[in-house]
N, C-alpha and C positions, 0 to 999 in steps of 0.2 A: 829961580828959574825958569828961563821961555817956553813957549812950545814951541814946535817945526815949523819950521817955512819951508814954501815948495822951492825958494832958493836954493835950502840947507840939501837937498835931495836932488836938485841939477848939477851943483859941483860937484859931488862924488858921482854921476854919472857922465858929466864931460869925463872925469877922468876915467872912465869906466869905458867909454868910448875907444880909448886910444889904446888901451889891453886888445877889446874885441874883434877887433879890425886883425887882430894875425888869425881868427877863427874863421874869418869867411869865405867861405868856396862861391865862387860863379861858375855854373856848369859850363865847360866851353862850346857845347850844341846850343848852347842857350842863355846871350848875356845879359837878360832883362829880368834876370832871376837870382839871386843869391841865399845862400843859407849861412845860418851861424849852427858850430859844430860841424859834427860828422854827417846832417842831412841825412840820416836815415828813415827808415818808415815807423819804427819802433820806438813805440809812446813816448819816453823818455828825449829820445833826440828831437820828435816833432815840439816835444814843450820847451827843447832850449832853441831853438828857431823862434818861435812862438814868444817868449817870454823877452826872448833879446832885441824882438821885433816890436815888442811892446815899449820898451824899454827906450829904445831909440826914435823911437814915432812920439811918443813924451815930447824927449829931449829935444827931437827938431821942431817941434810946436812950441817949446815951452818959451811966452817971451823973457823969462830967465836967461836962457841959451845966451854966452857968451863966446862968440866962433871963435876967439882967438886962445881959446882953450882946448880947441878939437883942430884935430891935423886938418880939415875939410870944412869947406861954408855950409852956412846952413842948407843950401839949397841940396848939396851935394850929400846931408845927412837926410835930409827929405829924400830920396831918391834910394839910398843905401836903406830905408826903412820900408821902403816901397816896394825895393825888390826881396827884402825879406819875405812881406806879408805874401807877396804872390810865388813865391817858392810855396808857402803853406797851403795857397790856396788853391792852385795849380795843382799837386801832387798828391791832395785826397782823391778819394774812390770815385769821387765827382766831375775827376776835373779829366787832362788830357796829359798830363808832365808824372813824372816816374821820380822817386825819391836814390840816393845816391847808390843805392842798393838795389834798385830796376823796379822796387816795387811800391805801393803807392799805401798812404794812411788813413784810416779812419772806419767807422762802423764797428766800432769794440765799446767796452764797458767803461772806457778810461778817454776814448775820442773825444768826450764834449769839456773835461777839461779844461786840455790846450785852449780850446775855443773859449772859454770862461774868463781863464786867467790872459788872454789878449785882446778881450772886448773893450778895454779901456784903450790901448792905443789903436784899435781901430776906429774909435770913435774922435781920438785926439786928431789923426789926421783923415779922417773921412772927406775934407773940403780937398780934398788931393788925387781921390780915388776916381778912376775912369768907372763907366757903364759896366765894362768886363768885371772888373772888381765887385762890384755890387753882386752884379747876378752870380758869378761864382761862389759868393757867401752866399746866395739868397740856395744855391742848389744844396751848397754843403748843410747846411741849418734844413735845410728840406729833408736831403737824405739820411743825415745822423736823426732827427726825430722820425722818419719812418723805419730807422733800422730799430730806435727804442719803441716805437708802437707794437711792432710787428714781431721784434727776435729778444726780446730782452723783457726778462721777469724780473719782478719788482721784486727783493730779497731783504730779512732785516732779521738780527738777532744775535746772540753772545755768540755762535759758534764763527770757529775760523772764518768758514764759505761766507756766513751770513752776514755779517754783520759790515756793514755797509752804508753808513751814516751820511760820510761826503760824497761818495758817488751817487748815492740816493737825490742829494741836494743838487748835485751840479747838472745831472743828469734832468731832475725837475725844471730847471734854471733852462737847457734847450729850448723843452717843449713849451716851455713859457716862453720865451726869448720869441720863438718861431712864430707861435702862434698872435702875438703883440705885435711883430715886427712886418708879419704880410698877413693880414688881416684876408686875404684872398685864398689863400693857402687850404685848397679843398679838406684836408685832414684835420682843421684849425678845432673844431669842437673835442674832436679824441685829443689834441696834444693836452687841453685844458684839464680832462678829465684825468689823463696819466699824471701828468704836471702834477696834481693834488696828490694823488697815492704815492706820489715819489715825494713829495714834502709833508706829508703825514707819517712813512717813514724814516726820515730823515733824523732829527734829533726825537727820537721814539723812545717810552719809556713804560716799564711792564704795566702800570696803570692805564695806560693809552686802551689796552684790550676790552676795558669796561667802560670807558669816557664814550657818552654819549653827545658831546660838544659835538657843534654845526662844523663842520668842514668841507668846504668847497660844493656844496649842494648834499653833501651827504652827511655821515656822522664820524666821527674820528676812529669808533670801534669797528665801522664799517670797511673801510681803508686799512687800517692795520694790521701789518703782515707780524710783525716779532719789534721787538724793545731791544734796537743799537746800546744804549745807555741805561745802566742799573737806576733803579728810584732814585738816588742822590747823584744821579747823573757823569759815573765815571764812566769811562769806553773801554770796554774788551776787543781794541781793536788790534788787528794781528798775534790776536790768543795772549794779550796780557795788556794791564791797565797802560792806556795809551792818552797822556795828556796831550802828546803833540797832535795829535789827529782830531782831538775836541777842538784844539784850536784851529785847524784846516775845516772844521767841519761849517763853525763861527765865519771863516774867511770866504768860503762858498757864498755865504749868504750876503755877506758884505758886498761882492761882485755883482748882485743882482741887484741889490739896496741902492748904490751911488748909481748905478748905469740908469735906472730906470727913472732914478730922480733929477738926474742928468738930462735924459731927454724928454721927459716931462709924462713919463706914463704913471699911471695908480698904481702900484706891488700891491697884488694881493696880501691880505694880514694871514691866510696861510704859510708863507714863505717863513714870518719869522716864530711858527710853533716849535714852543720850548725854547726858544734863543735868550730869552734874558734868563730864566735858569740855569741854563748851563751857561754863560757869563759869568753869572755869581759865584758859580762853583770854580770855573776856571780860576778866576782871579785867588783861590787858594792858593794855585799852582803857578805864581810867576812873581820871582823875586822881584824887589821895587825897582832893581833897574833892567827890567824887561826879559830878563834871560828866564826860560820858562823852569821849572821843577819839575826835573822828569822823574816822579818818586816812582813812579811803573818802569823806571829804566826807559832804554832807545836801541831801538835795532837798528839806527841809521846812522850817519854820520852827526857828528856835534855842533853843535850850534850852526845849523841849516836848514833848509827844507820846510820841516815845522816852524821851524823857529823864525824864519823869513815871512813865513805866511801869516804870523801871529799881528804883523802891520795892520794889514786890512783888516783883520778881525778889532786889533785894537780901536779905527778910525770910527768901523762900525758902533761897536761898543759905546763909543762919545756920543755919537752923532744920535742914533737911537734911543741909548738908555743915558743918556747926557753925565756920564761917569768920568770925571776928571783924572781919575788913577790913569784910565787907557792913554791918554795922551802923554803922561807920566812917564808911561811903560816903553813908549814910542819914541820919547826923547832920550830916555838913556842908552835906549838899546842901539839909536842913532852914533851914539856917541860908542858903544863898543864895536859893531862896525867901522866907524872911521877909523877908529884908534886901528883895528886889525888892517883895513886897507890901506892905510900909512906905512905897515911894515913891509909892505909890498911894492918894488921900484916900479912894477910895470903897470901899473893902472890898475892890477885886475884885485877882486873884492877878497880873496882866497888864497892865492897863490904859493903864498911864501910856507900857510900852515900844512894845504893840501896840497904841496908838489910832487908827493908818492903818487896822488890821485891821477894828477895831472899827467904823468909819464906813463901810468901804467893803463888807466881810463881816460881817453878826452871825450869820450862818447858821456860818460857819467860825471866828467869836470864840469864839461859845458853847461850839463843840465842844472848843476849844483850851483856855476856863476850866476845863470839867467836867472834861478830864482831869486836872488838878492838882488841883481838889478832890476828886477819887474818889481820885488817888493820896494823898492826906492820910487819908482815910478809912480806906482800907485801913491801912495804920501805926495808926491810933485802935481798930480796930475787932480787930484780931487782938490786939492786944495786952491791951485788956480782957476778949476772953475766954480769957487766959491760954494762947494756941496756944504761945506758946512763951516760955522765960525769960531776959529780956535781961540782959547785965551790969553791972555799977555802971559798972567801970573797965575802960579797954582794955589790953591787954598795948604792951609797946613796941614797936615792930616793927621788920622787919631794913631795913637801906637797898635804896634800889630799885635794881632789876634786871631789866632786858627786852629777850631776843633773840628776835626772831619774824622769819619771813619767809612770804610764801606767792606762791607761784610761777603760778599760778592770776590772780592781780591784780594781778601783780609789784608787789608791798608789802612793804617792810620797816621793820622799828620797834628803834630800841636805846631804852633810859634808865639813869639812873643818877640819884644825887642832885643832880646840876648840870646834866643834861639831856637832853633829850625830841627826839629829831629821829626822823621818818618821813617816807616818800614812798610815794605810791601812783598808777600809773598808769591804773589801770581803777577809777578815781573818780568819783563826781559832779563834773559839771563841773572835768572832767580836766585837767591832770592834779594833784594836790594833796601839797604838803611841808608840815610842820610841824617845825618848831625854838622850843621854849618852854621855860624852864625849867620843872623839871617842877611847882612849887609854883605857879606861876602860870599858872592855867588858861583865867582870865579873857584871855590874851596870844593865845588860840589861836582862829584862822578857816580855814575850809579851801577859798573859791571860790577857784578857778586860783592858790593862795598859792603863792607861793614862784614859781612856774609864769611869768611874764609874762604880759602880757593885752593884745589889739587891740581897739580902738572905732573899729565901723564906723558907718555908719547903718541897719543892720539889727542884729539880736539875731546875736552869732555862739555859733557850738557847734564843739568840740572832736571829732577822732578820732583815736586812738592810733593808728599805723602799724607801730611797731615799738618794743620796748625789752629792755633785756636788766641784770642786774645780779647782784654779787657780795655775798655778805655774808663776815665774819669776825669775830674774835674784836673787840668794841667798836665796829662799824661795820658801813658799808658803801658801795656805790659801785652808781650807775642811772644810765643814761641812755637818753633817748626821743627820737621823733620822731611828732610829731602834725603835723595839718593842720587851720586854720583854715577855717570857712565861713561865709557868713553865712546867715542862716536865714528865711525868709518873707521875703523882700523884699515890699517896698511895690508896687512898680511891676509893672502888670500885663503879663505875656508875661516876666516880670522869672524869673531861676532861681534856687537856689540853686547856688553855687559853688565850690569850694576857691579860695581869695586868697593864705594861707601857709603853707607848711612849717616848722615851729619844733622847731630842736633843744634839749634842757635836759641838763644834767648834776649832779648831785647825788651828795656824796661824806659822809658823817657820819665823821669822821677817829677814827682808835682812839687820841686822845685824851681822850676823856671828855666833850670840853667845847664844841669848835667843829665847824663843817661848810662845805662850799663850795658854792657853784651858780654853773654856767656856762650862757649861755642864746645863741642863737646862730636868729637867722630870716630866711627871704628871702621877699622876695610872688613869686607865682608866676603872677600875672596882673594886670594893671593895675587897682585898687581905689582907689576914694575912699576914705580913712581918717581918722579924725577923731582918736585919740589911740594914744599907744603909751606902755605902763607897764611900765617893764625893773624886775625883780625883783621888783615886785607883791606886798611880803608886806602882806598886811590885819591891819592892828592895831586890833581891838576897843577902841572907846574911848565907850564907853555905861554901863548904869548900873550893871554888875555892878565896875565900874573907879569909880565915882563921876565917871566922862566926864569923865576929867582924864589926859592922859598928858602926863609930861616929857620933854622929848626934849634930849640933854644934844650939843652936838660943840664943834668948834674957837671957832666964834663965842659958846660962854657956852650957856646955859641957854632953853630955850622951854616953856612950857606950853601945852598946846593943849587947849582942850575941845571933847568930842563935839557934834556937831550944830551946827557956825557959823552957818545960818540962810542962807549963802550959797557958792557955790562958791569953792574961792579955792585956791593953789598957796603953799605954804610953802616956800622955799627954803635949803637950807643949805650954803654955802658952804664943803665939811669935807670929810678923805679916809674920816672914821669918823661912824657916829651911834650914840648909846648913850640905851636907852629905859627910862625908870625905874631907872635904876641895876643892872635884872636883866642887859639883855644887849645886845651892842653888834654894831654892823655896819661892815665896812671894804671900800672900792672897791677893788677891783683892777686891772679896765681898765674903759674903756667909759665911763666918767664920773670929772668931780674932784668931785662932789657928791652930794650926795640931794636929793630933792625930795618932797613929803609932799603928797599930791594930796586934798584934802581936798571931800566930796561937801557940798549944803548939809543935808540929813536923814537919813535910816536908808537907807542904798542895798544893803542884802545880802540878797537877796530868797530866796523861794520858787524852786524848779524848774517850769518853764511857766508862774508864777503872777506877777503883780504882787506880792504882797503883801512886802513891805520889813520885817524883822525887828532886824535889828542896825544899829549903826554901827559903822564902821572906818576908819581913817586908812588911805591907801592909801602904802605907803611905795616909794618909785622911785628906780633908779638915772638909767638911763636913760629920761629923761620929754619927753614932748614931743604937743604940742597940732599937730595937722597941717593937720588942714582944707583939704584937698587931694588930688587923685589923688598915687598913685604908682608908678608904672612894675614892670615884671615885673623881677626879679632884684634889685631894690633889697633892700639889706642894712637891716632894721627895728631889729634889735636884735644886739649884739654885746657883752656883757660877763660879768664875773667879782667876785662877792662872796662875803667870808669873813663867818661867824658865829659869834659866840662868846657863850655863856651863863656865866653868874656871875661877871661883872664890870661893877665899875664906871664911872662916868666918868672918877673920878680915875685908871684903871688903862689908860683911854683913849689911844693914842699914834700918831702916823703912822708912828710906827715899826716898830710892828707888821704895820703892811700886808703883804702877802704879796706876791712878785713875779708878774708875768707874762713865761714866756718867750716870745720874741720869734719871731711867728708865719714859718713852716714854708715856705720856696717851692716843696717837694715835696709839702706838704699844707696847699694853703692854708685849708681846713677845721678844724686840728686847733690844738686850744686848749687848751695848757700851762700850770701856775701853779708856783710852789714855795713851799712851805705850809713855815713852821716849827712844828709842835702844840704844844702846852702841854702835851705830855710832855715837849719841848725833840728831839723825833727832826725830821727834814725830811724830805718826804715832795713827791714830783710827783704832781699830779692832773692826767690828760690827758683829754680826751674828741674821739673822732673823726666832727666834724661835716658831714662829705665823704663820697663814694660807692666812695670807694677805701679797700681798707685800708689801716694807716698802721702805722710801726716805728718804736717811742722806750725807746732802751735794751736791745733785744732784746726786746721787749715789741710783739705784733701785737695792734691796735685796730683789732677791725672797723667798719665805718660805724654811728654813731649805738650805740656802743659805747664804756666809760672803762674806767680803771686807777688804780689809785692803787701808785705805786711809792717805796720807801723809800729814800732816797739820803744 
């Protein structure tokens, strides 16, 4: 396998330009400027224009450009890129023009982000800039720096409003650039000093509070405001374990790293504070094809934004840390985005899969297209400038071995060549369990995955009440209790209220191939319930797997295509179910078969927004279309399932089903199953879903805790 070249990216950007033209807008009163997207002053519209500018600036100046592949000449493309740039720099609050909503942008906590993501495009086309352009950019940088110096407080911490790793890094970068590019700026020293504070509180961890290491003329502990990352570099951004924003943080360092390298400036080492440690941890959450393993879930559109900005993070990790894996991630991810783009007839990156967003929100859609385009331009430009030398061939990789856990997020991950299993309680749309073959990232989804789900008349949200976990060689056990609440009821005077308490236990067995999930839920008040989904394995069935899944059972083979156009339920009267000859599910108790609930169209959504970004079959054990009131104390779920990776349908048999140990009269909410692992060892997995401690084989199990006992 070979590494990427600038030509690979340029060919794809050529096709994208032919799409992007449809979203260009030239104000009638000023034909010298142009915007991509809606052109509003809101930050994502500003970013859409700047990312499009950067992508087209790199394309227009690239020696790899073939004019026959685009609808205009190179010189016309250059003029287009310059118009996009001038729209942004003239509509800033330091300028004289206005955005399409009659406002100007800038001087906010996030305005520096657009400037950082477009800087390589500015450098690419700098030889064509006029003095007015350069002066306008200086006014912007100085104005943004004055804002950061006078009005912006450095914050950091685990709280929702304090956690600011990536924004601290990009704002520190703005100050450092201003002080470096304009050494006669009267506040240069102030910029350098506050930049050090931002960098110290970018990838910050708890131990920094005591660290006396020198940092920008001071000490780390003197500059430390708070920890954005835990001691093992998990990130609690947007109040859940956020793998995507960990990648974003590294991307922001990458922008500065390559820019200064390109221009011959020396970058202070403080910029790299904890970057290598974060990179080593982030690698635990990247499939070998480059797709991020969002074990803490994701509240955004699937496989976009954070995923796109993993590209500059990978290139940075290769150049700074000499990690060849980073280039392998990049290469394989490019194959994925190239495949998706090839499904679109208009040259777009995301047009088919996100057509519903294109129609409902051009504002957000153009932002997503711009993110992907600019990620390609990083790969093209940094290679054209020879900022690092990429190897031709990759060395053979050692077998996959992952063993990681984090107490703050109650998260655990184990992985080998056959099985990747994770569980996270403090996740987005909690809980989030993942169980997939490590080479099949297309089988991973996070929304309430493996946790069971209830559908009421209103949208429901979950809250973690309690959790406990234990890690051991080759696996882990975890158990927790969550509350389900209806959010924003429709009726006047109707208030949100908890309607169910739900216990879940998960065990990744030390055999390296299998896992067990047990679920138990009861209604805590009378509630109108529409649907119950036990197990709730969300199996993506969309573009990335050609929208086709093969399901095998004792009844034979069924091929299900994604987005069937109507809601349907496909039942399997079988104690086992195999998916694509890659992984198997076995009913232990609670159901005699499996059901796949199939929405008519894409249903996996962006948190708190109606945008749908991917389709998934919902594989259930207990499944019921209720459409009725259920009373308090009604048992809603009571099931157990065995999951096995690396097993084809020919290996599946009802003889492989593990046994449920009869319920205990003493502990009516204790659930126990006997398992024969793929290592030929026998285990008892027990979960206490009751309110009193239970004892099994001299092992005490507290309420909503679990244990694995070898027998």
